[in-house]
C-alpha positions in Angstrom: 121.6 29.5 77.0 124.8 29.5 79.0 127.7 31.8 79.3 129.8 29.6 81.6 131.2 31.0 84.9 129.5 30.3 88.2 126.0 30.4 86.6 127.0 27.7 84.0 128.4 25.4 86.7 125.3 25.8 89.0 122.9 25.4 86.1 124.6 22.1 85.0 124.4 20.6 88.4 120.8 21.8 89.0 119.6 20.3 85.7 121.2 16.9 86.6 119.6 17.0 90.0 116.2 18.0 88.7 116.4 15.6 85.7 114.9 18.4 83.5 115.8 21.7 82.0 116.1 24.7 84.3 112.8 26.4 84.9 114.5 29.8 85.2 117.6 31.5 84.0 120.3 31.9 86.7 122.6 34.9 87.0 125.5 34.8 89.5 127.7 37.3 91.3 130.3 37.1 88.5 127.9 38.4 85.9 127.5 35.0 84.2 124.0 33.8 83.2 122.7 30.4 82.1 119.3 28.8 81.4 116.3 29.8 79.4 116.6 33.0 77.4 113.1 34.2 78.3 111.2 34.9 81.5 112.3 35.7 85.0 115.9 35.3 86.2 117.0 33.8 89.5 119.8 36.2 90.7 122.4 34.7 93.1 124.1 37.9 94.3 126.5 36.2 96.7 128.3 33.0 97.5 126.8 33.4 100.9 123.5 32.1 99.4 125.2 28.8 98.5 126.8 28.6 101.9 123.4 28.9 103.6 122.0 26.1 101.4 124.9 23.9 102.2 124.3 24.2 105.9 120.4 24.3 105.6 119.5 22.5 102.4 115.8 23.1 102.6 113.1 25.8 102.5 114.7 27.6 105.5 118.1 27.9 103.8 116.4 29.4 100.7 114.3 31.8 102.9 117.4 33.0 104.7 119.2 33.8 101.5 116.1 35.6 100.1 115.4 37.7 103.2 119.1 38.7 103.4 119.0 39.8 99.8 121.5 37.2 98.6 118.9 35.6 96.3 116.4 37.6 94.2 114.1 37.4 91.2 114.5 39.7 88.3 111.2 39.9 86.4 107.8 38.6 87.3 107.9 37.1 90.7 104.6 35.3 90.3 105.7 33.6 87.1 109.0 32.6 88.6 107.3 31.0 91.6 104.9 29.1 89.3 107.8 27.7 87.3 109.8 26.8 90.4 106.7 25.2 92.0 106.3 22.9 88.9 110.0 21.9 89.0 110.0 21.2 92.7 106.8 19.0 92.4 108.7 17.0 89.7 111.6 16.7 92.1 109.4 15.5 94.8 108.0 12.8 92.5 111.6 11.7 91.7 112.6 11.2 95.3 115.2 12.4 97.7 118.7 13.4 96.9 121.2 10.6 97.1 124.6 10.6 98.9 126.2 11.0 95.5 124.1 14.0 94.8 125.2 15.6 98.1 128.8 14.9 97.4 128.5 16.6 94.0 127.0 19.7 95.6 129.8 20.0 98.1 132.4 19.5 95.3 130.8 22.4 93.4 130.8 24.6 96.5 134.5 24.0 96.9 135.2 25.0 93.3 133.0 28.2 93.7 134.6 29.2 97.0 131.3 28.9 98.9 132.5 26.8 101.8 132.6 28.4 105.2 131.0 28.3 108.7 127.3 28.7 109.1 125.9 32.2 108.7 123.7 33.9 111.3 120.0 33.9 110.3 118.6 37.3 109.3 117.1 39.2 112.3 113.6 38.8 110.8 113.7 35.1 111.7 111.9 34.4 115.0 112.2 31.6 117.6 109.6 31.9 120.3 110.2 30.9 124.0 107.8 29.5 126.5 105.1 26.9 126.3 103.4 26.6 122.9 100.1 28.5 122.9 100.5 29.9 126.4 99.1 33.4 126.6 102.5 35.0 126.7 103.8 33.0 123.7 100.6 33.7 121.7 101.1 37.4 122.5 104.6 37.2 121.1 103.5 35.4 118.0 100.8 37.9 117.2 103.1 40.8 117.9 105.7 39.4 115.5 103.2 39.2 112.6 100.9 42.1 113.2 103.0 44.8 114.9 105.0 45.6 111.7 103.4 49.0 111.7 99.9 50.3 110.8 101.3 52.4 108.0 103.1 49.4 106.5 99.8 47.5 106.4 98.1 50.6 104.9 100.4 50.2 101.9 99.7 46.5 101.5 96.0 46.3 102.4 94.8 49.6 101.0 91.9 51.7 102.5 89.9 48.7 103.6 92.5 47.6 106.1 91.2 44.0 105.9 93.8 41.3 106.3 91.9 38.3 105.1 90.5 36.8 101.9 88.3 39.2 99.9 85.1 38.2 98.1 85.3 39.0 94.5 81.7 39.3 93.2 82.6 39.1 89.5 83.9 36.0 87.9 86.2 37.3 85.2 89.5 37.3 87.1 89.8 41.0 86.8 91.1 43.5 89.3 91.7 47.2 89.7 94.1 46.9 86.8 91.8 44.9 84.6 88.3 46.1 85.2 87.0 43.5 87.6 86.3 45.7 90.7 88.7 47.0 93.3 90.2 45.3 96.3 88.1 47.7 98.5 84.9 46.6 96.7 85.8 42.9 97.3 86.6 43.4 101.0 83.4 45.3 101.5 81.6 42.4 99.8 83.3 39.9 102.1 82.3 41.8 105.2 78.7 42.0 104.0 78.7 38.3 103.2 79.7 37.5 106.8 77.0 39.8 108.2 74.4 38.2 106.0 75.4 34.7 107.1 75.3 35.8 110.7 71.8 37.2 110.2 72.7 40.5 111.9 69.9 42.9 112.8 69.7 46.2 114.7 70.3 45.8 118.4 72.1 42.4 118.2 75.5 41.9 120.0 78.4 40.8 117.8 81.7 39.5 119.0 84.6 39.6 116.5 87.5 37.4 117.6 90.7 38.6 116.2 89.2 41.9 115.0 92.3 43.4 113.4 91.9 47.0 112.4 88.2 47.0 113.1 86.8 46.8 109.5 84.2 44.1 110.2 82.8 45.6 113.4 82.6 49.0 111.8 80.7 47.5 108.8 78.4 45.5 111.0 77.6 48.6 113.1 77.2 51.0 110.2 75.2 48.7 107.9 73.3 46.4 110.3 72.9 48.5 113.4 74.5 46.0 115.8 76.5 46.6 119.0 79.9 45.1 118.5 82.9 44.0 120.5 86.2 43.4 118.8 89.2 41.7 120.5 92.8 41.5 119.4 96.2 40.9 121.0 97.9 43.6 118.9 98.1 46.9 120.7 98.8 48.9 117.5 95.8 47.3 115.8 93.6 48.1 118.7 94.7 51.8 118.8 94.1 52.1 115.1 90.7 50.5 115.3 89.6 52.6 118.2 90.5 55.7 116.2 88.5 54.5 113.2 85.5 53.8 115.5 85.7 57.3 117.1 86.1 58.9 113.7 82.9 57.1 112.6 81.0 58.3 115.6 80.4 54.8 116.8 82.2 54.7 120.2 78.8 54.1 121.9 78.1 51.0 119.9 81.6 49.5 119.1 84.1 48.5 121.7 87.7 47.4 120.8 89.7 45.5 123.4 93.2 44.2 123.7 92.1 40.8 125.1 92.8 37.1 124.6 89.8 35.3 123.3 90.1 32.9 126.3 89.4 35.9 128.6 86.1 37.1 127.0 83.4 36.4 129.6 80.6 39.0 128.9 78.3 36.9 126.8 75.8 36.0 125.6 76.3 37.3 122.1 73.8 36.9 119.2 76.6 36.2 116.8 80.4 35.5 116.8 82.8 36.1 113.8 86.2 34.6 113.8 88.0 35.7 110.6 91.6 34.7 110.0 92.2 33.9 113.7 91.8 30.1 114.0 95.0 29.5 111.9 96.9 30.7 115.0 95.3 28.3 117.4 97.1 25.0 116.9 95.2 21.7 116.8 95.5 21.1 120.5 93.6 24.4 121.3 90.5 23.5 119.3 88.5 21.9 122.0 88.9 25.0 124.2 88.2 27.3 121.3 85.0 25.6 120.2 83.8 25.3 123.8 84.5 29.0 124.6 82.7 30.3 121.5 79.8 28.0 122.1 79.5 29.3 125.7 79.5 32.9 124.5 76.6 32.5 122.2 72.9 32.5 123.1 70.8 29.5 121.9 70.1 30.1 118.3 73.2 32.3 118.0 75.5 31.8 115.0 79.3 31.5 114.5 81.0 32.4 111.3 84.5 30.8 111.3 86.6 31.9 108.3 90.1 30.4 108.1 92.9 29.0 105.9 92.9 25.2 105.8 95.3 22.7 104.3 94.5 20.0 101.8 93.3 16.8 103.4 95.1 14.8 100.8 97.9 12.5 102.1 101.2 14.2 102.2 104.1 13.0 100.0 106.4 10.7 102.0 103.8 9.5 104.4 103.6 10.5 108.1 107.0 12.1 108.3 107.6 14.8 110.9 106.9 18.2 109.3 110.0 20.4 108.9 110.1 24.0 109.9 109.0 26.2 107.0 109.5 29.8 105.8 106.0 30.6 107.2 106.9 29.2 110.6 110.2 31.0 110.8 109.3 34.4 109.3 105.6 34.9 109.0 103.2 33.0 111.3 105.1 31.4 114.2 103.1 28.7 115.9 100.5 28.8 113.2 98.9 25.5 112.2 96.6 24.6 109.4 94.1 21.7 109.6 91.8 20.2 106.9 88.3 21.6 106.6 86.9 18.2 107.6 88.7 18.6 111.0 87.3 22.1 111.4 83.8 20.8 110.9 84.2 17.8 113.2 85.8 19.9 116.0 83.1 22.5 115.9 80.5 19.7 116.1 82.4 18.2 119.0 82.1 21.5 120.8 78.3 21.4 120.5 77.7 23.4 117.3 75.6 22.3 114.4 77.4 23.1 111.1 75.0 24.5 108.6 77.0 25.9 105.7 80.5 25.6 104.3 81.8 27.9 101.5 85.2 27.5 99.9 86.9 30.7 98.8 90.2 29.3 97.6 90.4 31.1 94.3 89.3 34.4 96.0 92.4 34.3 98.2 94.8 33.8 95.4 93.4 36.9 93.8 93.4 38.8 97.0 97.1 38.0 97.7 98.1 39.1 94.2 96.3 42.4 94.8 98.3 42.8 98.0 101.6 42.0 96.3 100.8 44.7 93.7 100.1 47.2 96.4 103.4 46.3 98.2 105.4 46.6 95.0 103.9 50.0 94.1 104.7 51.3 97.6 108.0 49.4 97.9 110.4 52.2 98.8 108.1 53.6 101.5 107.5 50.0 102.8 111.2 49.5 103.2 111.6 52.8 105.0 108.9 51.8 107.5 109.7 48.1 108.1 113.2 47.5 106.7 114.1 45.7 103.5 114.3 42.3 105.1 110.8 42.5 106.5 109.4 43.9 103.2 111.1 41.0 101.4 109.5 38.5 103.8 106.0 39.9 103.1 106.5 40.0 99.3 107.6 36.4 99.1 105.1 35.1 101.6 102.1 36.7 99.8 103.3 35.7 96.3 104.2 32.1 97.3 100.9 31.7 99.1 99.0 32.7 96.0 100.7 29.9 94.1 99.8 27.4 96.9 96.1 28.5 96.8 96.1 28.0 93.0 97.6 24.5 93.4 94.9 23.6 96.0 97.5 22.7 98.7 95.8 25.2 100.9 92.3 26.7 100.8 90.1 29.1 102.8 86.6 28.3 104.0 83.8 30.0 105.7 81.9 27.7 108.1 78.6 28.8 109.5 77.5 27.0 112.6 74.8 27.5 115.1 74.3 26.9 118.8 71.0 25.0 118.7 68.2 25.5 121.2 67.7 22.7 123.7 64.8 21.4 121.5 67.0 21.4 118.4 65.7 24.6 116.8 68.3 26.5 114.8 66.4 29.7 114.0 68.0 29.5 110.5 65.9 29.9 107.4 64.8 26.7 105.6 66.1 28.0 102.3 69.6 29.2 101.8 69.4 33.0 101.1 70.5 34.3 97.7 73.2 36.4 99.3 75.0 33.3 100.6 75.2 31.6 97.1 78.5 31.1 95.3 
C-alpha cells in the first residue's frame, strides 16, 4: 500500500536496498504512508531523522533519531522489532551496501530536503572519560545506568525491585496478564533459586556483589537466616536498600555499602553472589575479578555468578572491529559480554571448580517484556521523573533485548562454582538437589 509523498519515495528505496517487501508500513512528516496495510507503523516525524542516518548510517544514527523522538513506532513495539530484526538479518546475509546504494540514498535525501550539517546527539548519549575500568570511570558508568531515580525503577521493576532475570516457575509463557504468575513471584523464585544453590544456612556470611536495591540480601536474611553484606557503586541504590533493611528490622544482620568490589577485604564469606554485575567488568578485568572473589571465600564456599552472555557462534563478517552500539552509547557504557565458555574457563583459571551451569535465556525475554509493560503502563509518570528521552531509551533497550534473547544472540546463565578445600573436597551434595532442576 502506498500513498506517494515522502513515505512512498523512502519505501521504494528501502525495498530495493533490502531486496524484499517492507516489513513495516512507513508514515512520514507529510502525512503520507506506504507499505503493509496491517501491523505496526514506523513513523518518521522529521527530516532530521534522515539527516542523522546520512551522517551516522548505523545503529547509533537510528538510536539518536529514536531517543530524540524523530522516529517512533505506532502499534505493538515488540512485533515491530521482530519484523525489523528478520529484515535486517536478511540484509546481513545479502552483504554490505555498495557505493551505488549510497549514492541513491544521498540523491533521495536531496529530493526530500534532508541534507544539512550533523546534528548534536541527544543529551542521553554518554561518552566516558578516563581509563577504561578505572574506579572513577566505573563509578561514572554505573551512575549513568542506575542513578535514573529509584522511583523510575519502581515503575519498571515493580515491588520486587530486582533488576535481573526472573525465574518463571511455570512453563506456559503466561504472565500477570495471562495467568502464569506475577513478576514478583518470578523474582522471589529467582532469589530463592540462588539461595538454594549457595546452600545458605542460618549464621552463614553472604556477600552480594552489585547488590542493587537489596532484594537478594533481604531474602537471604529473612528466609535463610544469614548475615549479609551488599556492595554497590550507586549511592541512590544503597540509600534505598538501607531503608528497606531498616524497615524489615534487619539492620543487625544486613549491611549495605557503597563500595567497589575490588575494595572488599573483610572475608572470609561462606557464599558470594554476583548477579548482573559481571557484564560491567570487561574481559580484561576477569582475572582480577575471579581472584578477588576466590580470595573472599572460605574453602568449600560457593560462588553464584549470574550474568548475560553473548553467543559463542562466529560473528558475521569475521573478526571485524565491533562498532559502537545503542547499548554502549545509551544504556551500559563500557559493558562487555563474553560467551559462557569464557566465563567458565576464567572462573577455573581463578582457582574455582565449576559445578553447575543453568541457562535462563527464555526467562529473561519474558522478564524484559514484563518490564516493558510496566513502563508503558506508567509512561507519563516515568517521563515526568526521568525525561522523555531517557524513558524512550529504556523502552527500546528492554524491548529490543527481549528480541535478542529470543533469537539466541544473547543469553543469561547462572554458574555455580566452589572454592575447593586443599584436599579437593567441595562440600557439595553428590546428587543435584531438586530445587536446582530446570
